[in-house]
N, C-alpha and C positions, 0 to 999 in steps of 0.2 A: 453734326460731327460725321466725318467720313468713316467708312468701314476699314479700319486699319488692321482688321484681323484676316483679311483675304490672303490666301497663300500666294506668294510670289513664285515666279518661274525658278526652276532649280538653279539655273546659271547665275541668278542674281543673289543667291544666298551663300556665296563663297565664304566671306569672313564670318557671317552670322552662323553658318553651319559649324565652323570650327569652334565658335564659342559654345554652341549647343552641345557639341561633343564633350567639351570640358565641363559644362555645368550639369549635364545629365547625370553625372556620377553623384547622385544625391548624398550629401554629407549628413548622414543620420546621426552621427556622433554629436553634432551641434545641438540636437534636440535634447540632449542630456541637460542643457541649461534651461531651467523652467522659464526664465524670463524671456529667452529667445523663442521658445515654443509658444508661449502666450502671445507674443507679438505676431508670430506667423499665423496662429489660429485666427486672430482678430483681423489681420490684414487680408489674408486669403479669403476669409468668409465675406468680408465687405466687397472684395474684388469680384467674387463669384456672383454675389447678389446684384452688383451694378449691371451685370449682363442678364441674369435670370429674370430681373424685373421686367425686361423687355418682353418676356414670354409670360408675364403675369404670375410669377412664383418667386420663391426665395428659399434659402436654407437657414437653419438655426444652429445645427451642430454639424461641423464640417465632416467628421469621420462617421457620423451616423446617417446623415441625409443622402450620402452618395452610395450607400451600401447596396441598394437594389439596382443601381446603374441608370435609373430612369432620368433623374435630374442631371446626372453626369453627361448622358447622351444629349439632353436638351441644352446644357451649357455649351457643349461642343458645336451643336447646330447653330446656336445664336452667335457665337464668336467667329465661326468659320463661314457662315452663310450657306452651308451645304447641308444636304439631307443625309442623315445616317441611316443604316438599315433599321427596319421596323423593330422596335423593342418588344421583348416578351413580357406579358403582363402577369405571368404567374408569380406566386408568392414563394415557391420552393427555392432552395439554395441554388439549384442548377440554373434556374431562370435568372437569378441575380448574377451569377457568375457569367452566364452567356451575355447579358447586357453589358457588364463591365468589360468583358473581352471585346465586345463590339467597339466600345469607346477606346480601349487601349489599342486595338487594331487601327482605328481611325487616326489616333495620335501617331502611331508608328508609320502610317501611310504618308504622313507629312514630313517624313525624314527625321523623326525624333527617335533616338535610341533609348528605350526604357531599360534601366538597369535595376535589376532585383525588385521590380514592382510587378506583382502578379494579381490577377483578379481575386484569388482567394483571400489575399491580405486585405484588399479593399472591402470585400464583402464581410470579412470578420471585424471590420471597424478598426483596423490597425492605424493608429493616429500618425505614426512616423511615415508609413507608406502613403497614406492619403495626402498628407502635407507635401510629401515628395512628388506625388503625381500632379497636384495642383500647381506646384512650382514649375514642373516641366511644362504644363499647359501655358502658364504665364510667360515662361521663357519663349515658347514657340510662337504664341499668338500676340503677345504684347511687347516683347523686347527684341526678338530675333530680327525683325524687319526694320528696326530703327537704323537709319543710315545718315551719318553726318560727316561730310568732308572725307569720304573714302574710309571711314571707320563705321563699324556696325555693332549691333547688339549692345552689350554692356559698355564697351568702349565708346560706341557712338552716343549712347545716352549720357555717359559721363562728360564727353566733349560738349554735347548740347547744353548741359547744365553749366559747364565752365564758361562757354561763350555767352550765355544769357545772363549770368551773374557776375561777369568780369567787372562791370562798372561800379558795383556796389561795395561800399566799405564794410569791413569786418566779415566779408564772405570769401572763403577760399575752399572751393569744392575739390577735394582730392580723392574722395572715396564715397561709399554709400553707407557709412555708419557714423564716425565721429564728426564728419563735416556738417552733419544735419542736426546735431544735438541742441544747438542754441536756437534753432528755428528761423534764423535770418535767411538761410538759403531758400526755404520754402516761400517766405514773404518776397524775396527778391525775384523769384520766378513769376509770381503773380503780378508784382508791380511792373516788371518789364513788359508784360503783355496787356495788363489792365491797370494802368497807374491810377485810374479813378477809384479802384477798390481798396488800395493800401496806402496808408500814410507812412512810408518807410522811414522817414527821418525821425519819427516819434518812437521807433523801436529801440530797445536797449539790449546790448549783448549779454548783460548780467541778469536778464529776466527771461530765461528760455521758456518757461511754462506759458507766460503771456504771449510770447512770440509764436509758439507752436499752436496754441489755441486759436489765435487770431488767423493764422494761415489756414488751418483746418476748417474753421467756421466759414470763412470767406469762400474757400473752394467748394464747400458743400452747398452754400446758399446761392452763389452766383455762377459757378463753373460746372455744376452738376457732377462734382467729384465727391463721392461718398466719404465720410470720415472713417478712415481705416485704422487709425491708432489714436490713443489718448496721449496727451503731452507727457503724462507721468510715465507711460510705457517707455518713452525715449529718454527722458531725463533721469529716470530711476535706475538705469543700467549703465555700467561703465562703457559698454560698447553695444549700441543698438544692433538689432539683427539686420544684416545686409540685405537679405532676401525681402524682408518686410519693407525696408526703405526703398529698394529698387522698384518693388511693385507699386508703391505709393507714387514715387517720382514718375514712373512710366505713365500713370494716369494724367499727370500734369502735361507731359510731353504730347500725348495724343489729344488732349483737350485743346491745347494752344496750336499745335500743328494742324489739327483738323479745322479749327476756326479760321486759320490763315488760308487754307485751301478753299473753304467755302467762300470767303471774301473775294479771293481771286476769281473764282468761277462766276460769282454774281457780277463782278466788274466786266468779265469777258462777255457774258450774256447781254448785259445792258448795252455794251458797245455794239454788239452784233445787231440788236434790234434798232438801234439808232441809225446805223448804216443802211439797214433795210428800208427804213422809212424815207430816207433821203434818196435812194436810188430807184425806188419803185413808185413813180407818180401815178395817180389815178387817171386812166385814159378818158378822152372826151366821149359822150354817149349820144351821138346824133340818132343812130338807129333808124327804124322805120318811121317814127313820129316826125322827126326832122324833115325827112324826105317828103312826107305827106303835106306838111305845112308849106314847104317851098313850092310844091306843085299847086296848091290852092292859091297861094300869093301870086304866082305867075299867071294863072287863069284870070284872076281878078284884075290884074294890071292890064292884060290884053283886052278884056271886055270894056274897061274904062277908056281905053284908047281906041275903041271901036275897031279893034283888030280881031281877026278870027282866033278862035280858041286853039290851044296847042294840043295836037293829037299825037301821043306817043306811038311808036311803031308797034307792030303786033308782038305780043308777049311781054311788053314793057308797060302795059297799063297798070294803074294803081291796083286794080283787082288782081292782075297777074302777080304784081310784086307782093301784094298782101297774101295771096295764096302761097307764093314761094316762101314768104317769111314764115307762114304757119308750118309749111313743110320742113323748113330749116329748123324751126323750134322743135318739131316732133323728132327730127333726126338727132338734134342736139340732145334732146331728152333721152332718146334711146341709147345714144353714144355714152351719155353720162351714166345711165344705168349700167351699161356694159362695163364702163371704167370702174364704177363702184363695185360691181360684182367681181371684176378682175382683181381690184385692189384687195377686196375681202379674201379672194382666193389666194392671192400672193401673200397677204398677211397670215392667212391660215397656214400656207406652205412654210412661210418663214418661221412662224411660231412652232409648227411641227418639226421643222428641220432643226431649229434651235433646241427644242425639247429633246429631239432624237440625239443630237450631238452631246447635249448636256448629260442625258442619262447614259449614253454610251461612254462618255468620258468618266463619269462616276463609276460605271461598271468596270471599265478598263483599269481605272485606278485601283479599284477593289481587287480585281483579278491579277494585278501586277505582282509578280513574284509567287503567286499561288501554285503554279505548276512546279516551280522549283521547290517550293515548300512541300508539296505532295509527293514529289519524286525523291526527296532526300532520304538517305538511309540512316538518319540519326539514331533510330532505335537499335541499329545493329551494334552500337557501342555504348548503349545506355544501361543503367541498372534497372532493376524491377520497378522501384519507386519512380524512376524517371520515365519508364515506359508507361506506367499507369497514368502519370501526369500527362504524357503525350497523348494517351488515349482519351483522357478527359478533355484535353484541348481539342483533339480531333472531333470529339462528339459536339463540342461547342461550335467548331467550324462547320460541321454538318448542319447544325441548326441555322448558322449564318448563311450557309449555301442555300438551304431551303427558302430562307427569307428573301434571298436575291432572285429566286425563280420568278417572282412577280415582275421585277425590273426587266429581266430578259424577255418575258412575254410582252411587256409594255413596249420595249424597244422593237420587237418584231412587229407588233400591231401598228406602231407609228410608221415603220418602214413600209408596211403594206398600204397604209393610207397615203403616204407620200407617192407611192407608185400609182395609186388610183387617181390622185389629183394631178398626175403628170408632172411631177417635180423635175425641174430641169437637170438636177444632179442625182437622179435616181441611181445611176450606175455606182457612184461612190457610196451612196447610202446602202445599196444592196450588198456591195462588197463588204462594207464595215459590219452590216448586220449578219451576213453569212459568217464572217470571221468570229463574231461574238458567239453565234450559235454553235459553230464548230468547237470553239474553245470551251463553251459551256458543257458540251458533250464530253470533251476530253477531261474537264475538271470533274465531272460526275464519275467517269470511269476511274480516274486517278484517286478520287476520294474513296470509292469502294475498294480499290486495290490497296490503298494505304491502311484502311481500316482492317482489312483481312490480314495484312502484314503485321500491324500492331497487335491484333488479337492473337495471332499465331506466336509472335515473339513474346507476348505476355505469358501465354501458357508455357512456352519453353523456359522462360526466365523463372516462372513459378516453380517449375520442376527443378531448375538449377538452385533456386532459393531454398527449396525443401532439402535438397542435397547439401547445400551450404550449412543449413541449420543442423542437420544430422551430423555433418562433419564436425561442426563446432561443439555439439553436445558430447561427442565421443573424443574429440581431440583434446579438449580441455582437461578432463580427468586423466587421460593417458599422458599428456604432457606434464601434468603435476606429478604423476607417478614416476615418470622418468627423471624429473628434476629432483624429486625426493630420493630416488634410487642413486642418482649420481652424487647427491649430497652424502648419502650413507656410505657409498663406495669410497668417497674421498675423505670421510670423517677420520680425524686423528683419534684413534681409540687409546684409552689409558686403562690398563688392567693391572691388577696386583696379585692375581693368583691364577692357578690353572683353571679353576671353575669358571672364572669370568671369561677367559679367552675361549674356553670350550663353548660357553654360551654364545659368544660372538660367531664362532665357527658354525655352530648349529643353525643360528639365524641366517648366516650367509648361505648355507646349503639350502635352507628353505627358500631363500630368495632366488637362488639359481634354478630351483625346481619350477618356479613360476615363469621363467623366461620364455619357454616355448609358447605358452598361452598368451603371454604379452606380445610376442612376435606376430601371432595370429591376429590380435587386435590391431596392431600397427598395419598389417597388410590390409585388413578390412577398412581401416580409415583411409589408407592411400587409394583403395579401390573406389571409394566415394568420390575423391577428387578426380580420379581417372574417368569416372562416369560423367562428371561435370564437363571435362574437356571433350569427351566424346560427343555429348549433346551440342556443345558450342561449335565444334568443327563440322559436324554433319549438317548443321542448320545455318552455317555462315555467321555465327554470332561472335563478335569480338568482345571478349570479357573486358569490362571497363576498368576493373581493379581487383583488389584482393577480396577475400571472403568478408562480407560486412559484419558477420557475427563473431569473428575471432581474428586475432593477429597471428595465430599459429599457422605457419605454412607447412606444406608437406616436406619441403626441404629441411626446415628446422627440426621436424620430427625425425627424419632420417639421420640428420647430423647428430642429434642427441642420442639416438639409438646406437649409432656407431661408436660414439664416445663412451657410452655406458658399457657396451660390450667389450671395449678395449680395457675398461677399468676392472672388469671381473677377474681376469687372471692376475692382475696386479694386486687385487685385494686378497686373492687366494694366497699369493706368495707372502704378503705382509702378515696375514693371519698365521700362516705356518711358521714364519720366523718368530712371531711373538709366542707361539705355543712352545717352540724350542727354547726360547728365552725363559719362559715361565717354568718349564721342566728343570732347567738349570738352576733357576732361582729357588725352586722347591727343594732341590738337593742341598743348596746353601742353607736354607731355612732349617732343614733337618739336622745338619751338622751343628749349626749354631745352637739349636734347641737342645740337642743331646748334651753338649758341653755346658750350656747355660743352666740346664736343670741340675746337672751334677754340682756346678759351682754354687748355685743358689742353695741347694740342700746342705752343702758343706758349710757355707757362711751361716746358715740358720742353726745348724748343729753347734758350730763353734760359739755362736753368740749365746746360746743356751748354756753351754759349758762354762763360759766366762761368768755368766750370772750365778751359776751354782758355786763356782770356785770362790767368787768374791764373798759368798755367804758362808761357805762351809770350810774355809781355809783353817788349817790346824798347824801347830808347831810355832816356833818362834817367828818373829817378823822377818828375820834374816832367811829362815828356811822358806817362808812364803815367797819372799822376793826371788830367791833362787828358783823355786818351782815356777813362778810366773814368767821369768825370763826364759826358762827352758820351753815353757808352753808357747811363748811368743816366737821362739826360734822355730818350733815345729810348724806354727801357722805360716811363717815366712817361707818355709820350704814348699808351700803350696803355690807360690807365686808363678811357676811355669804354667800351671793350669790356667791361671788368670790371663797370662800372656797368650796362651793358645786360644782362649776365648776372644781376646782382643783381635787376634788374626782373623778368626771367623767373622767377627763383627766388621772388620775392614772390608772383607769381600762382600758382606751384606750391603754396606754403604755404597761401594763402588757399583753394585748392581741396582742401586736405588730401590731397595726393598724396604718397605715401611711397616709391614705387619708380618706376624709369624704366628700361625695358628697352632704350632707345635709346642709353644712354651708361653707362659705368662710373664717370663722375665725379659727385661730389656737391659741393654748394656749399661745404660745410665743407672738403672736400679741396682744392678750388681756392683757397679763401681762404688756407688754410695754405700752399699752393704759391706763391701770389702774395706773401704776406708773407715767405716764405722767400727768394724771388727778390730782393725789395727788400732784405732783410736781408743776403743774400750780397753784393750789389753794395756796400751801405753798408760792410760789414765789409772787403771788398777795398779800397775807397777808404781806409778807416781804416788798414789795414795799410800801404798805400803812404805815407800821411801819417806814420805812426809810423816807417817806414823812413827817410823824409827827416829826421825829427827825430833819429833814432838816428845816421844818417850824419853829420849836422852836429855832434851832441854828441860823438860818438866819433871823428870824423875818419876814417871809413871811406871808402875810395875806391869809385868806381862799379864798378870791376873786381872789388873784393872782394864787393860786394853781388851781382854777377852770379854769382860763384863760389859764394857762400852759397845763392843761389837754385837754382843748378843742382844742388848737393849735396842740398838739401832736397827739390827736386822729384823727384830720383832715388829717395830712400827713401820719399817720401810717396806714390809711386804704389802702394806695397804697403800694403794695409789688411787686417788680419786677424791670425791667430795668429803670423805671421812678421815682424810690423812691428818688434818690438824687435831682431831679428837684423839687419834691413836698416839700422836706425838705428845699430847698433853698427858695422856695416861702413862706414857713412858716416863715423863718428868715426875709425875706423882709417885711412881714406883721408886724413883730415886730420891724422894723426900721433899720435892718442891710442891707448893700448894698455892692456890689463889689465882684469880684471873689476872690481877695486876702483875704478879710474878711471872705468869706465863707470857703476858704481853712483853715484859722486859726481856725475857729469854728469847722470844721470837725476833725481837729487834736486834739481838746479838747474832743469832745463828742464821737469820734470813734478813739482812739489812735492806735488801732491795725489794722485799715483799714479793718474791717470785712464787712463794708457796711450796718451795722445795728446800730441803736441808741436806747438805753433803755430809758424809761421814767425817771428813776432815774438820768441817765447821763444828760438828757435834763433839769431836775429841778436843778441839781448842777450847770450846766452852766448858766441857767437863774438867779439863785439866786446869783451867783458870779457877773454876769453882772449888776444886779439891786441893790444889797446891797452895802453899803459904804465899802471901802477897809480899811484895817488896817493902822494906822498912824505909822510913824517912831518910836515915843515914845513907842507905843504898841509893836512893834517888838523888841525894845531894852529891854523893860520890860519882854517880853517873854524869850529872851535869858538869861537875868539875873536870871530868875527863874530856867531855866535849868542849869545855872552855879552855883546855890546855893549862889547867891549874890556876886560872885566874879566878878572882872573887866575883866576877861578873861574866855574862855571856851576851853576845850581840844577836840581833834578829837574823842577820845573814848567816851566822854560824848555825843557828837552829834550823833554818830553812835548808842549809846545805847538808846537815847530818840526819834530819828526821823527815819522815814522809810529810807532804804538804799539810794534810789535815791535822796531824799531830803537832807540827811546828806552829801552825796558827793557833792551836789550842793553848800551847804553852805561852806564846807571846802575849795572848790576851789576858793571861793570869799572872804575869810577872810585872812587878813594880819597877820603876827606873832605879838604877844603882846610883847611890849618893856617897859612896866611900871616897877616901882621898885619892885613889888611883882611877877614879871614874873617867870615862871618855864619852863623847857624845853618842847617844843611842845605846849605852850600856844598860843591861837588864839584870835585876837582882834575882837569881834563881832560888835564893833562900826564901824569898817571898812566895814563890810557887809552892815550895815544900810546906811552908806554914799554911797556905790556903788549902793544900791537899790533905795534910795530916793534923794540923792544929798545933798550938804552942806546946802542949804537953808531950807530944810525940817527938819534938825536936831535941 
């Protein structure tokens, strides 16, 4: 398999670079899907191990085994074919961070933009960041360089899959997730390149688990592609993870494209060797032996022919030729030794030159952009935490710089050796070496300068940070005080008396007395911010943002202070207006209270007089009635005072005054009392009038009425739980006895069971009990009048003339009338008299 990881020239990475820029924005939100995260863990782990095993190692837990950076650096060396800086073997966190930074710097040097992936997160075992980093590596070294018909990276891989699987039924590759769920696409790729491994026609689309397991097992066994997923991982999710599928499919691409390149190379090599054998025939070797044989044969033939022997000229005798041959052999051997020595020298020079240029290229690649990095003023606009991070990163860079010292020394040593061996291109080697050494000195000076700048900026930002913290600690309570003060100054106060408004005025005056001290605190807070600005300006620091400890700005403090100060006189005016209002209200209260107290006392006095009058009235009922009406007229003459009080009350209501400490009376209470007074007088007058009517109707004498009144007043004095006992004693004094009799009488005088007996009810009872009852003839005569002299009466006539209860009582006790003049519905009122008085009374 060819090394598909080697980095291509920058100009050949156009489309792929665009894809890398899109894909480098690692979509960490997808990891929220546990199924996708599981697929990525399994796939990325298998992919890493497929390369790490070449170095005799592997990983078990992807986020744990890369934490110290050692296996991460080894992985990058295996897949890139390049040497990374020497790793640090320490166990401390800083060593791990330095190693991971070396790996990340190497990735970045390959044109990969790392987004939000830092060494600290990898060292901390952050699963999201680790998976994101591995995906970035896969994109750069396994996917970016794929190129098919002018498309590259993801699009190129997708097009390759579409071209290879186009002839196969039930395969339609449109993406790297759903298109691979049934497993047919994986089998189609294998069958297209190795039809001897797959029986494609035996596969069924409705059996994805079998299809996937078949493809994965064949790939692992025959194609050296490790099993990166289980069939259940793909079938068990609605949408398989795209990154996991892309990683798996890219392994198939490299396996098949690599095999094709090896096959082509083998064919080319075999053809070259064949041509070489045909064109380079082995030369004939007569050499010295052939010449000697010819010379001996000639001499023999001359001797047999009796001819004189052949005598070569001087210097061409066989001994001469033999000596010359040995001299030639010695010279050839010496020349051969010189050639071999020269070849070895040239090989050594070539090796050293290649090594020089290789190390120089690696060093120059490492130093590329370092001067710009070291001279940038990024710390001038950074926060304290960002500067601390820059300082830690710089310390890691210093370690990396120190590690590269060996390479620079090696480059210089190789250049020196090339000069000593008289390398033909020593001038360019020396120039390149000198440039590297000069740049190395510059990097050293810039490194020291940047460290000093970072440390100086760190101290300055620490001072600014302390000032920011002090500002926040003092600004927060001051801002809260101002907001509370503004709230209080705008608060709609509701007071009901002078004491309450005076309390508010006192509190407001106390608040105003604190304002000078508060203003000093405001100025002190603003001076802190001024000190921050002073430090920043004097040291050329561009403050990157607001105070990190608070959102309260100096401008907001000044604005609130100005608003609060503008509210103070408005509050003064509002409180003074309310004080004037309450003084006015207090005058209204006093006027109302004076009048209310007089009216209340008057009503109370008159109510007591009425009570005494109703008990102590003397003279005839007519005299009492006259006296009561005169008394009523005198009370009505007090009405102007009531109206005067109503006027005061009207002012009270208009002023929305709801309490009055100068009186316990309310207008409602006095109105009720006044109405009760008038009602009591009217009721007393009505009772006397009813007594007169009762006396005249029942024939009760004045003396009896006095007696009834005295008895009633006696028990009526007791109001409470013993009232019934007193009334019972009253009845006993009048000659009534027995609980049954008492119950009968209570049913008459208190039919509703209220527990109260009026004097009128008492008189009605006593008059009924003491006067003669109507005779049967009187009852019949009464019915005859109601019946208009008829011998019968109708129910309608009874209901029209009598109260409802009495009418129904009579109807229920009358028999139907059966006389000769009877009409339908006629009632016999004689039957009622018979039922009421009996036959003997009629």
